[in-house]
ZADO-1210 file (C-alpha; in nm, 4 decimals, padded with zeros to 6 digits):
<atoms>
<atom x="02.1643" y="-02.6801" z="02.2107" code="MET" pos="1"/>
<atom x="02.0801" y="-02.3449" z="02.4273" code="VAL" pos="2"/>
<atom x="01.8818" y="-02.4116" z="02.7422" code="ILE" pos="3"/>
<atom x="01.7143" y="-02.0753" z="02.8524" code="LEU" pos="4"/>
<atom x="01.5902" y="-01.9980" z="03.2025" code="SER" pos="5"/>
<atom x="01.3861" y="-01.6540" z="03.2824" code="SER" pos="6"/>
<atom x="01.3338" y="-01.8476" z="03.5881" code="ALA" pos="7"/>
<atom x="01.5533" y="-01.7416" z="03.8609" code="LYS" pos="8"/>
<atom x="01.7188" y="-02.1027" z="03.9995" code="LEU" pos="9"/>
<atom x="01.9001" y="-02.2421" z="04.2981" code="SER" pos="10"/>
<atom x="02.2937" y="-02.2256" z="04.2275" code="ASP" pos="11"/>
<atom x="02.2533" y="-02.5910" z="04.3439" code="LYS" pos="12"/>
<atom x="02.0252" y="-02.6667" z="04.0551" code="HIS" pos="13"/>
<atom x="02.2240" y="-02.5287" z="03.8381" code="LYS" pos="14"/>
<atom x="02.5380" y="-02.6428" z="03.8970" code="ARG" pos="15"/>
<atom x="02.3750" y="-02.9565" z="03.8834" code="ALA" pos="16"/>
<atom x="02.2704" y="-02.8914" z="03.5145" code="LEU" pos="17"/>
<atom x="02.5657" y="-02.7814" z="03.3849" code="HIS" pos="18"/>
<atom x="02.7356" y="-03.1201" z="03.5585" code="ASP" pos="19"/>
<atom x="02.5176" y="-03.3459" z="03.3501" code="LYS" pos="20"/>
<atom x="02.4629" y="-03.1730" z="03.0577" code="TYR" pos="21"/>
<atom x="02.8279" y="-03.0416" z="02.9544" code="PRO" pos="22"/>
<atom x="02.7528" y="-03.0208" z="02.6106" code="ASP" pos="23"/>
<atom x="02.4612" y="-02.8250" z="02.5947" code="PHE" pos="24"/>
<atom x="02.4771" y="-02.4151" z="02.6633" code="THR" pos="25"/>
<atom x="02.2528" y="-02.3212" z="02.9734" code="PHE" pos="26"/>
<atom x="02.1809" y="-01.9540" z="02.9994" code="ILE" pos="27"/>
<atom x="02.0751" y="-01.8688" z="03.3660" code="PHE" pos="28"/>
<atom x="01.9261" y="-01.5429" z="03.4272" code="CYS" pos="29"/>
<atom x="01.6536" y="-01.4088" z="03.7205" code="GLU" pos="30"/>
<atom x="01.3627" y="-01.2620" z="03.4834" code="LYS" pos="31"/>
<atom x="01.2650" y="-01.2182" z="03.1425" code="ILE" pos="32"/>
<atom x="01.4139" y="-00.8525" z="03.0876" code="GLU" pos="33"/>
<atom x="01.7461" y="-01.0295" z="03.1269" code="GLU" pos="34"/>
<atom x="01.6386" y="-01.3121" z="02.9432" code="ALA" pos="35"/>
<atom x="01.5152" y="-01.1923" z="02.6739" code="GLU" pos="36"/>
<atom x="01.8552" y="-01.0699" z="02.4461" code="GLN" pos="37"/>
<atom x="01.8900" y="-01.4730" z="02.4311" code="TYR" pos="38"/>
<atom x="01.5730" y="-01.5769" z="02.3478" code="LEU" pos="39"/>
<atom x="01.6770" y="-01.6276" z="01.9529" code="ASN" pos="40"/>
<atom x="01.9035" y="-01.8721" z="02.0465" code="GLN" pos="41"/>
<atom x="01.7342" y="-02.0979" z="02.2875" code="ALA" pos="42"/>
<atom x="01.5903" y="-02.4215" z="02.1728" code="GLU" pos="43"/>
<atom x="01.4061" y="-02.5189" z="02.5368" code="ILE" pos="44"/>
<atom x="01.3025" y="-02.2415" z="02.7778" code="LEU" pos="45"/>
<atom x="01.2402" y="-02.2376" z="03.1509" code="ILE" pos="46"/>
<atom x="00.9868" y="-02.0117" z="03.3000" code="THR" pos="47"/>
<atom x="00.7278" y="-01.9783" z="03.5667" code="TYR" pos="48"/>
<atom x="00.5526" y="-01.9267" z="03.2694" code="GLY" pos="49"/>
<atom x="00.3948" y="-01.5559" z="03.3707" code="GLU" pos="50"/>
<atom x="00.6583" y="-01.3727" z="03.1746" code="ASP" pos="51"/>
<atom x="00.5841" y="-01.4514" z="02.7808" code="LEU" pos="52"/>
<atom x="00.4028" y="-01.2586" z="02.5644" code="THR" pos="53"/>
<atom x="00.3146" y="-01.2868" z="02.2147" code="ASP" pos="54"/>
<atom x="00.5953" y="-01.0791" z="02.0872" code="GLU" pos="55"/>
<atom x="00.8419" y="-01.3016" z="02.2950" code="LEU" pos="56"/>
<atom x="00.7210" y="-01.5822" z="02.1519" code="VAL" pos="57"/>
<atom x="00.7463" y="-01.4617" z="01.7800" code="GLU" pos="58"/>
<atom x="01.1055" y="-01.3703" z="01.8848" code="ARG" pos="59"/>
<atom x="01.2019" y="-01.6906" z="01.9857" code="ALA" pos="60"/>
<atom x="01.1884" y="-01.8483" z="01.6744" code="PHE" pos="61"/>
<atom x="01.4553" y="-02.1576" z="01.7264" code="GLN" pos="62"/>
<atom x="01.2056" y="-02.2306" z="02.0401" code="LEU" pos="63"/>
<atom x="01.0608" y="-02.6011" z="02.0425" code="LYS" pos="64"/>
<atom x="00.9924" y="-02.6313" z="02.4012" code="TRP" pos="65"/>
<atom x="00.8718" y="-02.4526" z="02.7160" code="ILE" pos="66"/>
<atom x="00.9117" y="-02.6073" z="03.0699" code="MET" pos="67"/>
<atom x="00.6611" y="-02.4181" z="03.3251" code="VAL" pos="68"/>
<atom x="00.8217" y="-02.4633" z="03.6672" code="ILE" pos="69"/>
<atom x="00.4637" y="-02.4317" z="03.7613" code="SER" pos="70"/>
<atom x="00.0881" y="-02.5495" z="03.7502" code="ALA" pos="71"/>
<atom x="-00.0883" y="-02.2332" z="03.5960" code="GLY" pos="72"/>
<atom x="-00.0948" y="-02.1262" z="03.2414" code="LEU" pos="73"/>
<atom x="-00.3734" y="-01.8956" z="03.2240" code="GLU" pos="74"/>
<atom x="-00.1270" y="-01.5955" z="03.1539" code="LYS" pos="75"/>
<atom x="00.0523" y="-01.7468" z="02.9006" code="MET" pos="76"/>
<atom x="00.0409" y="-01.6219" z="02.5578" code="PRO" pos="77"/>
<atom x="-00.1073" y="-01.9792" z="02.4257" code="LEU" pos="78"/>
<atom x="-00.3091" y="-01.8620" z="02.0945" code="THR" pos="79"/>
<atom x="00.0619" y="-01.7708" z="01.9852" code="THR" pos="80"/>
<atom x="00.2768" y="-02.0959" z="02.1323" code="ILE" pos="81"/>
<atom x="00.0158" y="-02.2722" z="01.8979" code="GLU" pos="82"/>
<atom x="00.0936" y="-02.1350" z="01.5947" code="GLU" pos="83"/>
<atom x="00.4602" y="-02.1237" z="01.6152" code="GLN" pos="84"/>
<atom x="00.4294" y="-02.5525" z="01.7377" code="GLY" pos="85"/>
<atom x="00.6175" y="-02.5125" z="02.0354" code="ILE" pos="86"/>
<atom x="00.5396" y="-02.8251" z="02.3113" code="LEU" pos="87"/>
<atom x="00.4510" y="-02.7081" z="02.6626" code="VAL" pos="88"/>
<atom x="00.4869" y="-02.8751" z="02.9715" code="THR" pos="89"/>
<atom x="00.4300" y="-02.7986" z="03.3093" code="ASN" pos="90"/>
<atom x="00.5291" y="-02.8870" z="03.6515" code="ALA" pos="91"/>
<atom x="00.1510" y="-03.0064" z="03.7425" code="LYS" pos="92"/>
<atom x="00.1754" y="-03.2376" z="04.0709" code="GLY" pos="93"/>
<atom x="00.4604" y="-03.0568" z="04.2878" code="ILE" pos="94"/>
<atom x="00.2130" y="-02.8911" z="04.4542" code="HIS" pos="95"/>
<atom x="00.0304" y="-03.1674" z="04.6113" code="LYS" pos="96"/>
<atom x="00.1496" y="-03.2310" z="04.9686" code="TYR" pos="97"/>
<atom x="00.2119" y="-02.8620" z="05.0612" code="GLN" pos="98"/>
<atom x="-00.1168" y="-02.7575" z="04.9242" code="MET" pos="99"/>
<atom x="-00.2545" y="-03.0156" z="05.1025" code="ALA" pos="100"/>
<atom x="-00.1112" y="-02.9555" z="05.4124" code="GLU" pos="101"/>
<atom x="-00.2312" y="-02.5934" z="05.3622" code="TYR" pos="102"/>
<atom x="-00.5204" y="-02.7159" z="05.3399" code="ALA" pos="103"/>
<atom x="-00.5879" y="-02.9005" z="05.6531" code="ILE" pos="104"/>
<atom x="-00.4248" y="-02.6165" z="05.8491" code="SER" pos="105"/>
<atom x="-00.6094" y="-02.3838" z="05.7548" code="MET" pos="106"/>
<atom x="-00.9140" y="-02.5641" z="05.8255" code="LEU" pos="107"/>
<atom x="-00.8207" y="-02.6483" z="06.1817" code="LEU" pos="108"/>
<atom x="-00.7449" y="-02.2677" z="06.2167" code="GLN" pos="109"/>
<atom x="-01.0910" y="-02.2186" z="06.1450" code="VAL" pos="110"/>
<atom x="-01.2358" y="-02.5295" z="06.3345" code="TYR" pos="111"/>
<atom x="-01.0296" y="-02.4849" z="06.6682" code="ARG" pos="112"/>
<atom x="-01.0490" y="-02.0831" z="06.6247" code="GLN" pos="113"/>
<atom x="-00.6692" y="-02.0372" z="06.6342" code="SER" pos="114"/>
<atom x="-00.7176" y="-01.7089" z="06.5700" code="LYS" pos="115"/>
<atom x="-00.9002" y="-01.6168" z="06.8184" code="VAL" pos="116"/>
<atom x="-00.7079" y="-01.8177" z="07.0658" code="ILE" pos="117"/>
<atom x="-00.3599" y="-01.6387" z="06.9648" code="MET" pos="118"/>
<atom x="-00.5319" y="-01.2851" z="06.9850" code="GLU" pos="119"/>
<atom x="-00.6437" y="-01.3902" z="07.3511" code="ASN" pos="120"/>
<atom x="-00.2684" y="-01.4978" z="07.4285" code="GLU" pos="121"/>
<atom x="-00.1322" y="-01.1661" z="07.2924" code="GLN" pos="122"/>
<atom x="-00.3797" y="-00.9745" z="07.5359" code="ASN" pos="123"/>
<atom x="-00.3464" y="-01.1877" z="07.7984" code="GLY" pos="124"/>
<atom x="-00.7089" y="-01.2987" z="07.8091" code="LYS" pos="125"/>
<atom x="-00.8508" y="-01.6095" z="07.9685" code="TRP" pos="126"/>
<atom x="-01.1498" y="-01.7335" z="07.7876" code="ASP" pos="127"/>
<atom x="-01.2512" y="-02.0176" z="07.8182" code="LYS" pos="128"/>
<atom x="-01.5962" y="-01.9301" z="07.6588" code="SER" pos="129"/>
<atom x="-01.3970" y="-01.9988" z="07.3209" code="VAL" pos="130"/>
<atom x="-01.6314" y="-02.2321" z="07.1345" code="ARG" pos="131"/>
<atom x="-01.4016" y="-02.4931" z="06.9612" code="LEU" pos="132"/>
<atom x="-01.5469" y="-02.7367" z="06.6680" code="GLN" pos="133"/>
<atom x="-01.4596" y="-03.0279" z="06.5599" code="GLU" pos="134"/>
<atom x="-01.3265" y="-03.1381" z="06.1814" code="LEU" pos="135"/>
<atom x="-01.4005" y="-03.5283" z="06.2587" code="ASN" pos="136"/>
<atom x="-01.6919" y="-03.6554" z="06.0520" code="GLY" pos="137"/>
<atom x="-01.7726" y="-03.3753" z="05.8748" code="LYS" pos="138"/>
<atom x="-01.8233" y="-03.3955" z="05.4399" code="SER" pos="139"/>
<atom x="-01.5861" y="-03.2304" z="05.2130" code="MET" pos="140"/>
<atom x="-01.6862" y="-03.1513" z="04.8059" code="LEU" pos="141"/>
<atom x="-01.3517" y="-03.0598" z="04.6317" code="ILE" pos="142"/>
<atom x="-01.3745" y="-02.9282" z="04.2957" code="ALA" pos="143"/>
<atom x="-01.0983" y="-03.0227" z="04.1046" code="GLY" pos="144"/>
<atom x="-00.9988" y="-03.3175" z="04.2244" code="PRO" pos="145"/>
<atom x="-00.6512" y="-03.3942" z="04.0454" code="GLY" pos="146"/>
<atom x="-00.3056" y="-03.4674" z="04.1805" code="ALA" pos="147"/>
<atom x="-00.3627" y="-03.1934" z="04.4505" code="ILE" pos="148"/>
<atom x="-00.7445" y="-03.2627" z="04.5613" code="GLY" pos="149"/>
<atom x="-00.6316" y="-03.5803" z="04.6075" code="GLY" pos="150"/>
<atom x="-00.4078" y="-03.5094" z="04.8485" code="GLU" pos="151"/>
<atom x="-00.6350" y="-03.3481" z="05.0464" code="VAL" pos="152"/>
<atom x="-00.8807" y="-03.6089" z="05.0454" code="ALA" pos="153"/>
<atom x="-00.5953" y="-03.8544" z="05.1715" code="ARG" pos="154"/>
<atom x="-00.5336" y="-03.6281" z="05.4353" code="LEU" pos="155"/>
<atom x="-00.9041" y="-03.5136" z="05.5027" code="ALA" pos="156"/>
<atom x="-00.9602" y="-03.9453" z="05.6148" code="LYS" pos="157"/>
<atom x="-00.7124" y="-03.8860" z="05.9228" code="ALA" pos="158"/>
<atom x="-01.0512" y="-03.6822" z="06.0080" code="PHE" pos="159"/>
<atom x="-01.3256" y="-03.9428" z="05.9035" code="ARG" pos="160"/>
<atom x="-01.4119" y="-03.6925" z="05.6806" code="ILE" pos="161"/>
<atom x="-01.6600" y="-03.8085" z="05.4102" code="THR" pos="162"/>
<atom x="-01.5280" y="-03.6623" z="05.0868" code="THR" pos="163"/>
<atom x="-01.7199" y="-03.5640" z="04.7448" code="TYR" pos="164"/>
<atom x="-01.5362" y="-03.4855" z="04.4173" code="GLY" pos="165"/>
<atom x="-01.6810" y="-03.2910" z="04.1200" code="ILE" pos="166"/>
<atom x="-01.5130" y="-03.2713" z="03.7646" code="SER" pos="167"/>
<atom x="-01.5857" y="-03.2511" z="03.4104" code="ARG" pos="168"/>
<atom x="-01.6275" y="-03.6378" z="03.3539" code="SER" pos="169"/>
<atom x="-01.6808" y="-03.7284" z="03.7139" code="GLY" pos="170"/>
<atom x="-01.4141" y="-04.0386" z="03.6804" code="LYS" pos="171"/>
<atom x="-01.3335" y="-04.1855" z="04.0236" code="PRO" pos="172"/>
<atom x="-01.0156" y="-04.0441" z="04.1917" code="VAL" pos="173"/>
<atom x="-00.8438" y="-04.2273" z="04.4966" code="ASP" pos="174"/>
<atom x="-00.9389" y="-04.1659" z="04.8409" code="ASN" pos="175"/>
<atom x="-01.2604" y="-03.9358" z="04.7043" code="ILE" pos="176"/>
<atom x="-01.5690" y="-04.1745" z="04.8147" code="ASP" pos="177"/>
<atom x="-01.8017" y="-04.0077" z="04.5471" code="GLU" pos="178"/>
<atom x="-01.7325" y="-03.8297" z="04.2504" code="MET" pos="179"/>
<atom x="-01.9545" y="-03.6322" z="04.0666" code="TYR" pos="180"/>
<atom x="-01.9914" y="-03.4155" z="03.7309" code="THR" pos="181"/>
<atom x="-02.0242" y="-03.0039" z="03.6984" code="ASN" pos="182"/>
<atom x="-02.3784" y="-03.0962" z="03.5665" code="ASP" pos="183"/>
<atom x="-02.4743" y="-03.2300" z="03.9294" code="GLU" pos="184"/>
<atom x="-02.3014" y="-02.8866" z="04.1463" code="LEU" pos="185"/>
<atom x="-02.6049" y="-02.7781" z="04.3004" code="LYS" pos="186"/>
<atom x="-02.7258" y="-03.1395" z="04.4225" code="SER" pos="187"/>
<atom x="-02.4167" y="-03.1817" z="04.6458" code="ILE" pos="188"/>
<atom x="-02.3901" y="-02.8765" z="04.7804" code="LEU" pos="189"/>
<atom x="-02.6318" y="-02.8907" z="05.0739" code="PRO" pos="190"/>
<atom x="-02.3952" y="-03.2198" z="05.1748" code="LYS" pos="191"/>
<atom x="-02.1301" y="-03.0422" z="05.1854" code="ALA" pos="192"/>
<atom x="-01.9863" y="-02.8812" z="05.5323" code="ASP" pos="193"/>
<atom x="-01.6419" y="-02.7973" z="05.3435" code="ILE" pos="194"/>
<atom x="-01.5952" y="-02.6863" z="04.9889" code="VAL" pos="195"/>
<atom x="-01.2247" y="-02.6798" z="04.8822" code="VAL" pos="196"/>
<atom x="-01.1732" y="-02.5414" z="04.5606" code="SER" pos="197"/>
<atom x="-00.8500" y="-02.6709" z="04.3697" code="VAL" pos="198"/>
<atom x="-00.9937" y="-02.5321" z="04.0004" code="LEU" pos="199"/>
<atom x="-00.7701" y="-02.4209" z="03.7292" code="PRO" pos="200"/>
<atom x="-00.8272" y="-02.0802" z="03.5392" code="SER" pos="201"/>
<atom x="-00.9873" y="-02.2205" z="03.2130" code="THR" pos="202"/>
<atom x="-01.3117" y="-02.0429" z="03.0681" code="SER" pos="203"/>
<atom x="-01.4992" y="-02.3285" z="03.1801" code="GLU" pos="204"/>
<atom x="-01.3884" y="-02.2447" z="03.5543" code="THR" pos="205"/>
<atom x="-01.4425" y="-01.8480" z="03.5211" code="THR" pos="206"/>
<atom x="-01.7066" y="-01.7909" z="03.7893" code="ASN" pos="207"/>
<atom x="-01.7554" y="-02.1379" z="03.8571" code="TYR" pos="208"/>
<atom x="-01.9411" y="-02.0747" z="04.1820" code="PHE" pos="209"/>
<atom x="-02.1933" y="-01.8358" z="04.1979" code="SER" pos="210"/>
<atom x="-02.4248" y="-01.6917" z="04.4600" code="TYR" pos="211"/>
<atom x="-02.6838" y="-01.9422" z="04.4351" code="GLU" pos="212"/>
<atom x="-02.4097" y="-02.2356" z="04.4548" code="HIS" pos="213"/>
<atom x="-02.3497" y="-02.0655" z="04.8385" code="PHE" pos="214"/>
<atom x="-02.7234" y="-02.0416" z="04.9000" code="GLN" pos="215"/>
<atom x="-02.7406" y="-02.3783" z="04.8984" code="LEU" pos="216"/>
<atom x="-02.4895" y="-02.4616" z="05.1231" code="LEU" pos="217"/>
<atom x="-02.5439" y="-02.5274" z="05.4666" code="PRO" pos="218"/>
<atom x="-02.4710" y="-02.1843" z="05.6471" code="ASP" pos="219"/>
<atom x="-02.2414" y="-02.3559" z="05.9027" code="HIS" pos="220"/>
<atom x="-02.0099" y="-02.4211" z="05.5806" code="ALA" pos="221"/>
<atom x="-01.6349" y="-02.3191" z="05.5192" code="VAL" pos="222"/>
<atom x="-01.5216" y="-02.2632" z="05.1739" code="PHE" pos="223"/>
<atom x="-01.1239" y="-02.2475" z="05.0974" code="LEU" pos="224"/>
<atom x="-00.9971" y="-02.1416" z="04.7604" code="ASN" pos="225"/>
<atom x="-00.6627" y="-02.1922" z="04.6558" code="MET" pos="226"/>
<atom x="-00.7025" y="-02.2534" z="04.2905" code="GLY" pos="227"/>
<atom x="-00.7178" y="-01.9975" z="04.1247" code="ARG" pos="228"/>
<atom x="-00.9081" y="-01.6542" z="04.2235" code="GLY" pos="229"/>
<atom x="-01.1419" y="-01.6246" z="03.9215" code="ASP" pos="230"/>
<atom x="-01.3306" y="-01.9140" z="04.0187" code="ALA" pos="231"/>
<atom x="-01.5511" y="-01.6804" z="04.1997" code="VAL" pos="232"/>
<atom x="-01.5974" y="-01.3202" z="04.2051" code="SER" pos="233"/>
<atom x="-01.4933" y="-01.1269" z="04.5332" code="SER" pos="234"/>
<atom x="-01.8344" y="-00.9609" z="04.5494" code="ASP" pos="235"/>
<atom x="-02.0013" y="-01.2921" z="04.5823" code="VAL" pos="236"/>
<atom x="-01.7785" y="-01.3958" z="04.8509" code="ILE" pos="237"/>
<atom x="-01.8355" y="-01.0571" z="05.0258" code="LEU" pos="238"/>
<atom x="-02.1841" y="-01.0996" z="05.0206" code="LYS" pos="239"/>
<atom x="-02.2557" y="-01.4359" z="05.1128" code="VAL" pos="240"/>
<atom x="-02.0037" y="-01.3672" z="05.4451" code="ILE" pos="241"/>
<atom x="-02.1794" y="-01.0516" z="05.5429" code="ARG" pos="242"/>
<atom x="-02.5230" y="-01.2013" z="05.4891" code="GLU" pos="243"/>
<atom x="-02.4242" y="-01.5058" z="05.6618" code="GLY" pos="244"/>
<atom x="-02.4774" y="-01.7813" z="05.3818" code="GLU" pos="245"/>
<atom x="-02.1442" y="-01.9288" z="05.4882" code="ILE" pos="246"/>
<atom x="-01.9761" y="-01.9109" z="05.8155" code="ALA" pos="247"/>
<atom x="-01.5948" y="-01.8470" z="05.7056" code="HIS" pos="248"/>
<atom x="-01.3872" y="-01.8256" z="05.3762" code="ALA" pos="249"/>
<atom x="-01.0248" y="-01.9107" z="05.3953" code="VAL" pos="250"/>
<atom x="-00.9156" y="-01.7564" z="05.0341" code="LEU" pos="251"/>
<atom x="-00.5328" y="-01.7703" z="04.9262" code="ASP" pos="252"/>
<atom x="-00.6050" y="-01.6767" z="04.5619" code="VAL" pos="253"/>
<atom x="-00.7953" y="-01.3413" z="04.4274" code="PHE" pos="254"/>
<atom x="-00.9130" y="-01.1985" z="04.1205" code="GLU" pos="255"/>
<atom x="-00.6223" y="-00.9160" z="04.1318" code="THR" pos="256"/>
<atom x="-00.3176" y="-00.9961" z="04.3116" code="GLU" pos="257"/>
<atom x="-00.1400" y="-00.8873" z="04.5120" code="PRO" pos="258"/>
<atom x="-00.5075" y="-00.8210" z="04.7081" code="LEU" pos="259"/>
<atom x="-00.5088" y="-00.4264" z="04.7782" code="PRO" pos="260"/>
<atom x="-00.4461" y="-00.3036" z="05.1387" code="SER" pos="261"/>
<atom x="-00.8019" y="-00.1058" z="05.1064" code="ASP" pos="262"/>
<atom x="-00.9805" y="-00.4561" z="04.9798" code="HIS" pos="263"/>
<atom x="-01.2698" y="-00.5249" z="05.2453" code="PRO" pos="264"/>
<atom x="-01.1342" y="-00.8779" z="05.2870" code="PHE" pos="265"/>
<atom x="-00.8813" y="-00.7594" z="05.5435" code="TRP" pos="266"/>
<atom x="-01.1238" y="-00.6512" z="05.7703" code="ASN" pos="267"/>
<atom x="-01.4135" y="-00.9279" z="05.7564" code="GLU" pos="268"/>
<atom x="-01.3857" y="-01.1423" z="06.0749" code="GLU" pos="269"/>
<atom x="-01.4939" y="-01.4435" z="05.8627" code="ASN" pos="270"/>
<atom x="-01.2247" y="-01.4165" z="05.5772" code="ILE" pos="271"/>
<atom x="-00.9111" y="-01.5737" z="05.6571" code="THR" pos="272"/>
<atom x="-00.6734" y="-01.3921" z="05.3772" code="VAL" pos="273"/>
<atom x="-00.3233" y="-01.5639" z="05.2891" code="THR" pos="274"/>
<atom x="-00.1432" y="-01.4540" z="05.0367" code="PRO" pos="275"/>
<atom x="-00.1078" y="-01.7127" z="04.7412" code="HIS" pos="276"/>
<atom x="00.1339" y="-01.9221" z="04.9438" code="ILE" pos="277"/>
<atom x="00.0025" y="-02.2334" z="04.9573" code="SER" pos="278"/>
<atom x="00.2432" y="-02.3869" z="04.6982" code="GLY" pos="279"/>
<atom x="00.5104" y="-02.2431" z="04.9334" code="GLY" pos="280"/>
<atom x="00.7729" y="-02.5390" z="04.9645" code="SER" pos="281"/>
<atom x="01.1767" y="-02.5801" z="05.0169" code="PRO" pos="282"/>
<atom x="01.0907" y="-02.8974" z="04.7868" code="MET" pos="283"/>
<atom x="00.9348" y="-02.6626" z="04.4915" code="TYR" pos="284"/>
<atom x="01.2357" y="-02.6455" z="04.2561" code="GLN" pos="285"/>
<atom x="01.3576" y="-02.9569" z="04.3006" code="THR" pos="286"/>
<atom x="01.0561" y="-03.1424" z="04.2207" code="ARG" pos="287"/>
<atom x="00.9788" y="-02.9277" z="03.9159" code="ALA" pos="288"/>
<atom x="01.3483" y="-02.9775" z="03.8124" code="MET" pos="289"/>
<atom x="01.3080" y="-03.3298" z="03.8271" code="GLU" pos="290"/>
<atom x="01.0101" y="-03.3382" z="03.5907" code="ILE" pos="291"/>
<atom x="01.2361" y="-03.0629" z="03.3569" code="PHE" pos="292"/>
<atom x="01.5153" y="-03.3746" z="03.3753" code="GLU" pos="293"/>
<atom x="01.2649" y="-03.6439" z="03.2938" code="GLN" pos="294"/>
<atom x="01.1062" y="-03.4754" z="03.0134" code="ASN" pos="295"/>
<atom x="01.4578" y="-03.3479" z="02.8856" code="LEU" pos="296"/>
<atom x="01.5930" y="-03.7341" z="02.8588" code="ARG" pos="297"/>
<atom x="01.2717" y="-03.7875" z="02.6673" code="THR" pos="298"/>
<atom x="01.3343" y="-03.4579" z="02.4273" code="TYR" pos="299"/>
<atom x="01.6560" y="-03.5802" z="02.3555" code="LEU" pos="300"/>
<atom x="01.5366" y="-03.9086" z="02.2911" code="GLU" pos="301"/>
<atom x="01.2512" y="-03.7998" z="02.0359" code="ASP" pos="302"/>
<atom x="01.0356" y="-03.9353" z="02.2294" code="ARG" pos="303"/>
<atom x="00.6431" y="-03.8527" z="02.2976" code="ASP" pos="304"/>
<atom x="00.5628" y="-03.9593" z="02.6505" code="ASP" pos="305"/>
<atom x="00.6281" y="-03.6139" z="02.8269" code="TYR" pos="306"/>
<atom x="00.5232" y="-03.5459" z="03.1794" code="VAL" pos="307"/>
<atom x="00.2356" y="-03.2901" z="03.2233" code="ASN" pos="308"/>
<atom x="00.2234" y="-03.2437" z="02.8102" code="LYS" pos="309"/>
<atom x="-00.0051" y="-02.9764" z="02.8041" code="ILE" pos="310"/>
<atom x="-00.3261" y="-02.9605" z="02.5250" code="ASP" pos="311"/>
<atom x="-00.2734" y="-02.5882" z="02.4792" code="ILE" pos="312"/>
<atom x="-00.6633" y="-02.6000" z="02.2770" code="THR" pos="313"/>
<atom x="-00.7608" y="-02.6723" z="02.6101" code="ARG" pos="314"/>
<atom x="-00.5343" y="-02.4641" z="02.8331" code="GLY" pos="315"/>
<atom x="-00.4548" y="-02.7642" z="03.0884" code="TYR" pos="316"/>
</atoms>
């Protein structure tokens, strides 16, 4: 059996796979341009998901399983994958610790005025008039409260934050005080001091947040997006910040990435821009490969209890 990787894996993980599965043929590549010559041999493909096209999938006529070692699937040719009858699993859940830490760190940066303090330090400016605020006792709405959102809520409890969640089903989630359905979004927004979006990119979540939604938030509210950039239009974010509908936006994801150097977000005092790094962690590949190996055992035993098996018709 040939297992092909178009994702650049560490030498440690490559050696571990060779040692554990000596009877399999592993072909490790660093990008799809290198890997595509082997696609017609591969039964299993390890990928970050953004490098596949319809044409490449059609050429991989022996391919039975795609392991996506990220969570996002929006750039994958899912229709062709479905037509080919290929199993897809992903690494959903491996981001929860680092992304939850990112969310709390960015919110503390806003409430405790870290950017202003650091600028004053660099300029040798002693300014005791900087107005620091507390996270303590605030309310937080989490849109897309899966593994990541649940971990954000757990950490938020240390600050005595009241947590709300919103999802399609509205089913209870650990550490979230109250859950609502998507249809109830407008009713909960006026109660939220903070909105954290961890929404995936699907047909249902594109432009999920509108200008009207931001108008319903308190004008002191903070919006943080670390899900997908298309959950809200850049024009909407810029407008609500400039008109003072909310106090601050923290953005790690964007409609176009990389964010152009001349984009107005960079110059807005009340927007914090980070370059899609909230999921970064030295543990990333280790956690992803643990899921791959667990699913590989399931695959070899011809079972169906895969971790993170994707419903291709829904895209998640």
